[in-house]
Structure formats: C-alpha cells, structure tokens
DOKOLGU-906555 format. One record per residue (C-alpha): x, y, z; residue number from 1; residue in one letter. Coordinates in nm, 4 decimals, decimal comma, always signed. Each point is the difference from the previous one (the first is absolute). Layout:
<nodes>
<node c1="X" c2="Y" c3="Z" i="NUM" aa="A"/>
...
</nodes>
This chain:
<nodes>
<node c1="+0,9748" c2="-7,6806" c3="-3,3243" i="1" aa="X"/>
<node c1="+0,3191" c2="+0,1315" c3="-0,1546" i="2" aa="X"/>
<node c1="+0,3004" c2="+0,1337" c3="+0,1831" i="3" aa="X"/>
<node c1="-0,0959" c2="+0,3635" c3="-0,0716" i="4" aa="X"/>
<node c1="-0,3463" c2="-0,0460" c3="+0,1507" i="5" aa="X"/>
<node c1="+0,1520" c2="-0,1608" c3="+0,3065" i="6" aa="X"/>
<node c1="+0,2474" c2="+0,2870" c3="+0,0414" i="7" aa="X"/>
<node c1="-0,2806" c2="+0,2567" c3="-0,0336" i="8" aa="X"/>
<node c1="-0,2060" c2="-0,1872" c3="+0,2577" i="9" aa="X"/>
<node c1="+0,2997" c2="-0,0114" c3="+0,2331" i="10" aa="X"/>
<node c1="+0,0626" c2="+0,3740" c3="-0,0371" i="11" aa="X"/>
<node c1="-0,3676" c2="+0,0764" c3="+0,0626" i="12" aa="X"/>
<node c1="-0,0016" c2="-0,2273" c3="+0,3024" i="13" aa="X"/>
<node c1="+0,2847" c2="+0,2086" c3="+0,1435" i="14" aa="X"/>
<node c1="-0,1197" c2="+0,3442" c3="-0,1152" i="15" aa="X"/>
<node c1="-0,3682" c2="-0,0137" c3="+0,0890" i="16" aa="X"/>
<node c1="+0,0519" c2="-0,0574" c3="+0,3744" i="17" aa="X"/>
<node c1="+0,2739" c2="+0,2640" c3="-0,0032" i="18" aa="X"/>
<node c1="-0,2294" c2="+0,2511" c3="-0,1727" i="19" aa="X"/>
<node c1="-0,2818" c2="-0,0775" c3="+0,2444" i="20" aa="X"/>
<node c1="+0,2356" c2="+0,0301" c3="+0,2966" i="21" aa="X"/>
<node c1="+0,1395" c2="+0,3264" c3="-0,1389" i="22" aa="X"/>
<node c1="-0,3510" c2="+0,1357" c3="-0,0545" i="23" aa="X"/>
<node c1="-0,1056" c2="-0,0911" c3="+0,3522" i="24" aa="X"/>
<node c1="+0,3160" c2="+0,1620" c3="+0,1374" i="25" aa="X"/>
<node c1="-0,0634" c2="+0,3187" c3="-0,1983" i="26" aa="X"/>
<node c1="-0,3641" c2="+0,0074" c3="+0,1171" i="27" aa="X"/>
<node c1="+0,1076" c2="-0,0512" c3="+0,3616" i="28" aa="X"/>
<node c1="+0,2563" c2="+0,2810" c3="-0,0226" i="29" aa="X"/>
<node c1="-0,2575" c2="+0,2234" c3="-0,1689" i="30" aa="X"/>
<node c1="-0,2584" c2="-0,0647" c3="+0,2734" i="31" aa="X"/>
<node c1="+0,2576" c2="+0,0602" c3="+0,2715" i="32" aa="X"/>
<node c1="+0,1049" c2="+0,3292" c3="-0,1590" i="33" aa="X"/>
<node c1="-0,3619" c2="+0,1037" c3="-0,0538" i="34" aa="X"/>
<node c1="-0,0919" c2="-0,0854" c3="+0,3606" i="35" aa="X"/>
<node c1="+0,3008" c2="+0,2012" c3="+0,1189" i="36" aa="X"/>
<node c1="-0,1013" c2="+0,3038" c3="-0,2071" i="37" aa="X"/>
<node c1="-0,3623" c2="-0,0258" c3="+0,1174" i="38" aa="X"/>
<node c1="+0,1105" c2="-0,0156" c3="+0,3642" i="39" aa="X"/>
<node c1="+0,2291" c2="+0,2957" c3="-0,0606" i="40" aa="X"/>
<node c1="-0,2844" c2="+0,1974" c3="-0,1592" i="41" aa="X"/>
<node c1="-0,2414" c2="-0,0859" c3="+0,2795" i="42" aa="X"/>
<node c1="+0,2464" c2="+0,0941" c3="+0,2732" i="43" aa="X"/>
<node c1="+0,0860" c2="+0,3266" c3="-0,1754" i="44" aa="X"/>
<node c1="-0,3662" c2="+0,0895" c3="-0,0463" i="45" aa="X"/>
<node c1="-0,0677" c2="-0,0777" c3="+0,3651" i="46" aa="X"/>
<node c1="+0,2930" c2="+0,2186" c3="+0,1083" i="47" aa="X"/>
<node c1="-0,1251" c2="+0,2851" c3="-0,2184" i="48" aa="X"/>
<node c1="-0,3500" c2="-0,0304" c3="+0,1442" i="49" aa="X"/>
<node c1="+0,1430" c2="+0,0258" c3="+0,3504" i="50" aa="X"/>
<node c1="+0,1842" c2="+0,3183" c3="-0,0980" i="51" aa="X"/>
<node c1="-0,3203" c2="+0,1498" c3="-0,1426" i="52" aa="X"/>
<node c1="-0,1885" c2="-0,1047" c3="+0,3151" i="53" aa="X"/>
<node c1="+0,2671" c2="+0,1716" c3="+0,2076" i="54" aa="X"/>
<node c1="-0,0396" c2="+0,3202" c3="-0,1997" i="55" aa="X"/>
<node c1="-0,3769" c2="-0,0109" c3="+0,0471" i="56" aa="X"/>
<node c1="+0,0434" c2="-0,0746" c3="+0,3704" i="57" aa="X"/>
<node c1="+0,2246" c2="+0,3039" c3="+0,0397" i="58" aa="X"/>
<node c1="-0,2696" c2="+0,2191" c3="-0,1562" i="59" aa="X"/>
<node c1="-0,2554" c2="-0,1446" c3="+0,2443" i="60" aa="X"/>
<node c1="+0,2218" c2="+0,0712" c3="+0,3010" i="61" aa="X"/>
<node c1="+0,0603" c2="+0,3548" c3="-0,1230" i="62" aa="X"/>
<node c1="-0,3720" c2="+0,0666" c3="-0,0412" i="63" aa="X"/>
<node c1="-0,0914" c2="-0,1514" c3="+0,3361" i="64" aa="X"/>
<node c1="+0,2580" c2="+0,2197" c3="+0,1746" i="65" aa="X"/>
<node c1="-0,1176" c2="+0,3155" c3="-0,1772" i="66" aa="X"/>
<node c1="-0,3648" c2="-0,0904" c3="+0,0664" i="67" aa="X"/>
<node c1="+0,0664" c2="+0,0472" c3="+0,3720" i="68" aa="X"/>
<node c1="+0,1063" c2="+0,3614" c3="-0,0509" i="69" aa="X"/>
<node c1="-0,2034" c2="+0,2470" c3="+0,2104" i="70" aa="X"/>
<node c1="+0,0193" c2="+0,2444" c3="-0,2909" i="71" aa="X"/>
<node c1="-0,2425" c2="-0,2182" c3="-0,1954" i="72" aa="X"/>
<node c1="-0,2528" c2="+0,0080" c3="+0,2821" i="73" aa="X"/>
<node c1="+0,0238" c2="+0,3785" c3="+0,0281" i="74" aa="X"/>
<node c1="+0,0165" c2="+0,0510" c3="-0,3772" i="75" aa="X"/>
<node c1="+0,3206" c2="+0,1985" c3="+0,0315" i="76" aa="X"/>
<node c1="+0,0931" c2="-0,0691" c3="-0,3598" i="77" aa="X"/>
<node c1="+0,3113" c2="+0,2172" c3="-0,0050" i="78" aa="X"/>
<node c1="+0,1509" c2="-0,1743" c3="+0,3030" i="79" aa="X"/>
<node c1="-0,0873" c2="-0,3432" c3="-0,1353" i="80" aa="X"/>
<node c1="+0,1471" c2="+0,0896" c3="-0,3383" i="81" aa="X"/>
<node c1="+0,3314" c2="+0,0799" c3="+0,1688" i="82" aa="X"/>
<node c1="-0,0142" c2="-0,3219" c3="+0,2029" i="83" aa="X"/>
<node c1="-0,0774" c2="-0,2120" c3="-0,3072" i="84" aa="X"/>
<node c1="+0,2826" c2="+0,1583" c3="-0,2013" i="85" aa="X"/>
<node c1="+0,2416" c2="-0,0728" c3="+0,2823" i="86" aa="X"/>
<node c1="-0,1176" c2="-0,3635" c3="+0,0197" i="87" aa="X"/>
<node c1="+0,0454" c2="-0,0574" c3="-0,3752" i="88" aa="X"/>
<node c1="+0,3213" c2="+0,1938" c3="-0,0567" i="89" aa="X"/>
<node c1="+0,2597" c2="-0,1790" c3="-0,2136" i="90" aa="X"/>
<node c1="-0,2637" c2="-0,2445" c3="-0,1229" i="91" aa="X"/>
<node c1="-0,2011" c2="-0,0272" c3="-0,3205" i="92" aa="X"/>
<node c1="-0,3285" c2="+0,0039" c3="+0,1952" i="93" aa="X"/>
<node c1="-0,2361" c2="+0,2917" c3="+0,0483" i="94" aa="X"/>
<node c1="-0,3023" c2="+0,0471" c3="+0,2264" i="95" aa="X"/>
<node c1="-0,3504" c2="+0,1173" c3="-0,0892" i="96" aa="X"/>
<node c1="-0,2921" c2="+0,0688" c3="+0,2363" i="97" aa="X"/>
<node c1="-0,3550" c2="-0,0161" c3="-0,1353" i="98" aa="X"/>
<node c1="-0,2727" c2="+0,1750" c3="+0,1966" i="99" aa="X"/>
<node c1="-0,3557" c2="-0,1307" c3="+0,0501" i="100" aa="X"/>
<node c1="-0,0975" c2="+0,1861" c3="-0,3179" i="101" aa="X"/>
<node c1="+0,2572" c2="-0,2050" c3="-0,1961" i="102" aa="X"/>
<node c1="+0,2195" c2="+0,3006" c3="-0,0722" i="103" aa="X"/>
<node c1="+0,3680" c2="+0,0245" c3="+0,0820" i="104" aa="X"/>
<node c1="+0,1028" c2="+0,1813" c3="+0,3175" i="105" aa="X"/>
<node c1="+0,3726" c2="-0,0842" c3="-0,0137" i="106" aa="X"/>
<node c1="+0,2204" c2="-0,1159" c3="-0,2853" i="107" aa="X"/>
<node c1="+0,3737" c2="-0,0184" c3="+0,0644" i="108" aa="X"/>
<node c1="+0,0676" c2="-0,0713" c3="-0,3668" i="109" aa="X"/>
<node c1="-0,0647" c2="+0,3707" c3="-0,0578" i="110" aa="X"/>
<node c1="+0,2139" c2="+0,2825" c3="+0,1404" i="111" aa="X"/>
<node c1="-0,1116" c2="+0,1364" c3="+0,3367" i="112" aa="X"/>
<node c1="-0,2705" c2="+0,2633" c3="-0,0415" i="113" aa="X"/>
<node c1="-0,0914" c2="-0,1083" c3="-0,3536" i="114" aa="X"/>
<node c1="-0,3649" c2="-0,0072" c3="-0,0997" i="115" aa="X"/>
<node c1="-0,1482" c2="-0,3493" c3="+0,0331" i="116" aa="X"/>
<node c1="-0,2132" c2="-0,1608" c3="-0,2719" i="117" aa="X"/>
<node c1="-0,3646" c2="+0,1005" c3="+0,0205" i="118" aa="X"/>
<node c1="-0,1365" c2="-0,2931" c3="-0,1971" i="119" aa="X"/>
<node c1="-0,1011" c2="-0,3478" c3="+0,1161" i="120" aa="X"/>
<node c1="+0,2297" c2="-0,1233" c3="+0,2718" i="121" aa="X"/>
<node c1="+0,0406" c2="-0,3597" c3="-0,1135" i="122" aa="X"/>
<node c1="+0,0413" c2="-0,1257" c3="-0,3533" i="123" aa="X"/>
<node c1="-0,3205" c2="-0,1674" c3="-0,1237" i="124" aa="X"/>
<node c1="-0,0138" c2="-0,3658" c3="-0,0969" i="125" aa="X"/>
<node c1="+0,2743" c2="-0,1203" c3="+0,2330" i="126" aa="X"/>
<node c1="-0,0141" c2="-0,3426" c3="+0,1591" i="127" aa="X"/>
<node c1="+0,1515" c2="-0,0516" c3="+0,3443" i="128" aa="X"/>
<node c1="+0,1462" c2="-0,2982" c3="+0,1819" i="129" aa="X"/>
<node c1="+0,0297" c2="-0,0237" c3="+0,3781" i="130" aa="X"/>
<node c1="+0,3237" c2="-0,1139" c3="+0,1593" i="131" aa="X"/>
<node c1="-0,0161" c2="-0,3246" c3="+0,1957" i="132" aa="X"/>
<node c1="-0,0908" c2="+0,0675" c3="+0,3612" i="133" aa="X"/>
<node c1="+0,0209" c2="+0,3766" c3="-0,0450" i="134" aa="X"/>
<node c1="-0,2320" c2="+0,2809" c3="-0,0912" i="135" aa="X"/>
<node c1="+0,2096" c2="+0,1544" c3="-0,2746" i="136" aa="X"/>
<node c1="-0,1278" c2="-0,0117" c3="-0,3565" i="137" aa="X"/>
<node c1="+0,2314" c2="-0,0236" c3="-0,3012" i="138" aa="X"/>
<node c1="-0,1186" c2="+0,1421" c3="-0,3309" i="139" aa="X"/>
<node c1="+0,0617" c2="-0,1296" c3="-0,3467" i="140" aa="X"/>
<node c1="+0,2259" c2="+0,2026" c3="-0,2298" i="141" aa="X"/>
<node c1="-0,1404" c2="+0,3346" c3="-0,1126" i="142" aa="X"/>
<node c1="+0,1160" c2="+0,3317" c3="-0,1418" i="143" aa="X"/>
<node c1="+0,0469" c2="+0,2545" c3="+0,2788" i="144" aa="X"/>
<node c1="-0,1542" c2="+0,3405" c3="-0,0682" i="145" aa="X"/>
<node c1="+0,2720" c2="+0,1784" c3="+0,2003" i="146" aa="X"/>
<node c1="+0,2907" c2="-0,2388" c3="-0,0570" i="147" aa="X"/>
<node c1="-0,0707" c2="-0,0080" c3="-0,3756" i="148" aa="X"/>
<node c1="+0,1167" c2="-0,3611" c3="-0,0209" i="149" aa="X"/>
<node c1="-0,1022" c2="-0,3561" c3="+0,0886" i="150" aa="X"/>
<node c1="-0,0335" c2="-0,0452" c3="+0,3760" i="151" aa="X"/>
<node c1="-0,1313" c2="-0,2314" c3="+0,2719" i="152" aa="X"/>
<node c1="-0,1946" c2="+0,1322" c3="+0,3000" i="153" aa="X"/>
<node c1="-0,0100" c2="-0,1438" c3="+0,3529" i="154" aa="X"/>
<node c1="-0,2937" c2="+0,1182" c3="+0,2128" i="155" aa="X"/>
<node c1="-0,1221" c2="-0,0375" c3="+0,3569" i="156" aa="X"/>
<node c1="-0,2999" c2="+0,1632" c3="+0,1713" i="157" aa="X"/>
<node c1="+0,0574" c2="+0,2411" c3="+0,2889" i="158" aa="X"/>
<node c1="-0,2884" c2="-0,0122" c3="+0,2468" i="159" aa="X"/>
<node c1="-0,0754" c2="+0,3146" c3="+0,2003" i="160" aa="X"/>
<node c1="-0,2367" c2="+0,0215" c3="+0,2977" i="161" aa="X"/>
<node c1="-0,3007" c2="+0,2100" c3="-0,0898" i="162" aa="X"/>
<node c1="+0,1239" c2="+0,0709" c3="-0,3522" i="163" aa="X"/>
<node c1="-0,0094" c2="-0,1803" c3="-0,3360" i="164" aa="X"/>
<node c1="+0,3066" c2="-0,2132" c3="-0,0729" i="165" aa="X"/>
<node c1="+0,2875" c2="+0,1157" c3="-0,2146" i="166" aa="X"/>
<node c1="+0,1925" c2="-0,2032" c3="-0,2556" i="167" aa="X"/>
<node c1="+0,3769" c2="-0,0033" c3="+0,0408" i="168" aa="X"/>
<node c1="+0,1882" c2="-0,1113" c3="-0,3110" i="169" aa="X"/>
<node c1="+0,3584" c2="-0,0683" c3="-0,0987" i="170" aa="X"/>
<node c1="+0,0919" c2="+0,0185" c3="-0,3653" i="171" aa="X"/>
<node c1="+0,2852" c2="-0,1755" c3="-0,1792" i="172" aa="X"/>
<node c1="+0,0988" c2="+0,0059" c3="-0,3649" i="173" aa="X"/>
<node c1="+0,0122" c2="-0,3129" c3="-0,2098" i="174" aa="X"/>
<node c1="+0,3686" c2="+0,0795" c3="-0,0567" i="175" aa="X"/>
<node c1="+0,0745" c2="-0,0498" c3="+0,3690" i="176" aa="X"/>
<node c1="-0,0931" c2="-0,3684" c3="-0,0258" i="177" aa="X"/>
<node c1="+0,2684" c2="-0,0457" c3="-0,2646" i="178" aa="X"/>
<node c1="+0,2632" c2="+0,0156" c3="+0,2734" i="179" aa="X"/>
<node c1="-0,0824" c2="-0,3589" c3="+0,1015" i="180" aa="X"/>
<node c1="+0,1837" c2="-0,1361" c3="-0,3064" i="181" aa="X"/>
<node c1="+0,3193" c2="+0,1699" c3="+0,1141" i="182" aa="X"/>
<node c1="-0,0407" c2="-0,0866" c3="+0,3675" i="183" aa="X"/>
<node c1="-0,0595" c2="-0,3684" c3="-0,0772" i="184" aa="X"/>
<node c1="+0,2749" c2="-0,0268" c3="-0,2674" i="185" aa="X"/>
<node c1="-0,2624" c2="-0,1242" c3="-0,2442" i="186" aa="X"/>
<node c1="+0,1599" c2="-0,1939" c3="-0,2912" i="187" aa="X"/>
<node c1="+0,0374" c2="+0,2329" c3="-0,2986" i="188" aa="X"/>
<node c1="-0,0870" c2="-0,2774" c3="-0,2434" i="189" aa="X"/>
<node c1="-0,3367" c2="-0,0564" c3="+0,1705" i="190" aa="X"/>
<node c1="-0,3186" c2="+0,2012" c3="-0,0384" i="191" aa="X"/>
<node c1="-0,1833" c2="+0,0931" c3="+0,3205" i="192" aa="X"/>
<node c1="-0,3240" c2="+0,1920" c3="+0,0515" i="193" aa="X"/>
<node c1="-0,1990" c2="+0,1319" c3="+0,2944" i="194" aa="X"/>
<node c1="-0,3712" c2="+0,0291" c3="-0,0792" i="195" aa="X"/>
<node c1="-0,2947" c2="+0,1458" c3="+0,1900" i="196" aa="X"/>
<node c1="-0,3242" c2="-0,1803" c3="+0,0855" i="197" aa="X"/>
<node c1="-0,1307" c2="+0,0556" c3="-0,3550" i="198" aa="X"/>
<node c1="+0,3125" c2="-0,1455" c3="-0,1603" i="199" aa="X"/>
<node c1="+0,1307" c2="+0,3407" c3="-0,1110" i="200" aa="X"/>
<node c1="+0,3791" c2="+0,0297" c3="+0,0025" i="201" aa="X"/>
<node c1="+0,1308" c2="+0,2238" c3="+0,2800" i="202" aa="X"/>
<node c1="+0,3717" c2="-0,0734" c3="-0,0483" i="203" aa="X"/>
<node c1="+0,2061" c2="-0,2026" c3="-0,2466" i="204" aa="X"/>
<node c1="+0,3742" c2="-0,0515" c3="-0,0128" i="205" aa="X"/>
<node c1="+0,0157" c2="+0,0028" c3="-0,3830" i="206" aa="X"/>
<node c1="-0,1535" c2="+0,2779" c3="-0,2109" i="207" aa="X"/>
<node c1="-0,1710" c2="+0,1258" c3="+0,3147" i="208" aa="X"/>
<node c1="-0,0730" c2="+0,3472" c3="-0,1381" i="209" aa="X"/>
<node c1="-0,1913" c2="-0,1536" c3="-0,2914" i="210" aa="X"/>
<node c1="-0,1798" c2="-0,2734" c3="+0,1936" i="211" aa="X"/>
<node c1="-0,1190" c2="+0,1746" c3="+0,3188" i="212" aa="X"/>
<node c1="-0,3745" c2="+0,0571" c3="-0,0186" i="213" aa="X"/>
<node c1="-0,0589" c2="-0,2774" c3="-0,2527" i="214" aa="X"/>
<node c1="-0,1957" c2="-0,3113" c3="+0,0840" i="215" aa="X"/>
<node c1="+0,1945" c2="-0,3234" c3="+0,0355" i="216" aa="X"/>
<node c1="-0,0371" c2="-0,2540" c3="-0,2799" i="217" aa="X"/>
<node c1="-0,3298" c2="-0,1936" c3="-0,0172" i="218" aa="X"/>
<node c1="+0,1899" c2="-0,3204" c3="+0,0818" i="219" aa="X"/>
<node c1="+0,1473" c2="+0,1542" c3="+0,3129" i="220" aa="X"/>
<node c1="-0,3356" c2="+0,1414" c3="+0,1084" i="221" aa="X"/>
<node c1="-0,1514" c2="-0,3451" c3="-0,0386" i="222" aa="X"/>
<node c1="+0,2713" c2="-0,1541" c3="+0,2174" i="223" aa="X"/>
<node c1="-0,0389" c2="+0,2712" c3="+0,2655" i="224" aa="X"/>
<node c1="-0,3729" c2="-0,0693" c3="+0,0260" i="225" aa="X"/>
<node c1="+0,0556" c2="-0,3694" c3="+0,0675" i="226" aa="X"/>
<node c1="+0,2439" c2="+0,0382" c3="+0,2897" i="227" aa="X"/>
<node c1="+0,2393" c2="+0,2275" c3="+0,1810" i="228" aa="X"/>
<node c1="+0,3082" c2="-0,2180" c3="-0,0458" i="229" aa="X"/>
<node c1="+0,1346" c2="-0,2460" c3="-0,2530" i="230" aa="X"/>
<node c1="+0,1898" c2="-0,0453" c3="-0,3242" i="231" aa="X"/>
<node c1="-0,1644" c2="+0,0172" c3="-0,3405" i="232" aa="X"/>
<node c1="+0,1034" c2="+0,0496" c3="-0,3605" i="233" aa="X"/>
<node c1="-0,0828" c2="+0,2958" c3="-0,2182" i="234" aa="X"/>
<node c1="+0,1313" c2="+0,3064" c3="-0,1785" i="235" aa="X"/>
<node c1="+0,0394" c2="+0,3466" c3="+0,1563" i="236" aa="X"/>
<node c1="-0,1115" c2="+0,3158" c3="-0,1785" i="237" aa="X"/>
<node c1="+0,3264" c2="+0,0297" c3="-0,1971" i="238" aa="X"/>
<node c1="-0,0528" c2="-0,3501" c3="-0,1412" i="239" aa="X"/>
<node c1="+0,3202" c2="-0,1556" c3="+0,1386" i="240" aa="X"/>
</nodes>
C-alpha cells in the first residue's frame, strides 16, 4: 500500500480507540448523572409522601379526639359545633357530623346557626380508602356541595351505646395540599403531582388550577397500577 493509505490506517488506529474510549466515558457519565437524578427524584417523592401521610395522620388524630366528645353522645349539636370550631381554628379544616339518616347535623364550614343542607349527606359515587392500622377512611377528590370546590373528606364512625352510629368527617380543600411544594422546597423546574386512589390529580406544583380534577396521563396510570414505587418514563398531561 501507498504512503497515504498507511497514514490513513495509522490515524484510524489512533482515532478509533480514542472515539470508543470517549463514547464509553460519555455513556458512563450519562448513566451516573441519570442514576443521580433518579435517586434524587425517588428521595423527593418519598419525602413528599411522608408529608402527605403526616397531614392525613393529623386529620385522623383530630377526628379521634373529637369522636370522644360527650356532646356527640348526647346529640348536643350546638355545643359540639362550638367545640369543633375551637379545635379547627386557624386551620383549613372543617368538621361535619352526619346523623344515622345520612343528613348533616353539624357543618363548621358554614356560619354558626346557618341552615344545613337537606339533601343527601354524602356525595354519591365516592370510593374510600382506609388508613393503615386505623379506622379512618379517605375519600377520592370530589366537588363539595357546601365548599363549592374540589375537596377531600376524612371520615370515622362514632359508635354510641343504644343508638345508631354517627359519621364524623373532616374536610380539606385540594388547595391545602399544594402547601407541600413550599414546605419541601420542591424544585421549580420539576413537575410534581399528588393523585387520589383513582389517579385524579389532587395537587400539582405547575398549572395546578388547570390540572386539579383531571386524570393523570394514561402512561402514569399504567405505572401506578403496576407498583407503588419506582421510576418510569412518560409524558405528563402538558406533554413535557
């Protein structure tokens, strides 16, 4: 072979290993960065879930304390209304008592002395999930007839000797769950969502007002059905 061919072969002999080594180095750096981001995402999601669990746990403690009120046993609704308002002051939570007939007896979302709704006590078509080891039920997202916005309900039964049980409920708006993004210093360049058991968005850090009440993307719903934790690819509702 001529000198030019030999020079080309020599250059290729030097370049090809360098290109391969450079490619492997780039791939290694990429995998390391991707693994770091995935760990960061998983840890952040786990921290957020703990915050949401804490919020739910606080609602359960509140309801259990109020369930022991003697005013419920004696059906002194006015006295219990005052007690419930005192217990939930300076919070975004309100208390509702449903009688055995399913109608509301107390609703601290309304002003004291206001007429209570006369219709069905609980919104139809709701699904409920029990808390682990507790007796409280958590509803999916629904539109509150009194609140006039998207809310979540937390319910526990109140047993009474010689009388039908009552249902004691705490209500919270979907907006109140949006505080977790601020409390956890959630990265502004990320997109985070809290969904209910059906996969309906309860809170979202980006375009929350538009997205709350919508179902998560089909890809996300598929991932949620296969496991409660993990990392998977896909596109959110805004297509990013």
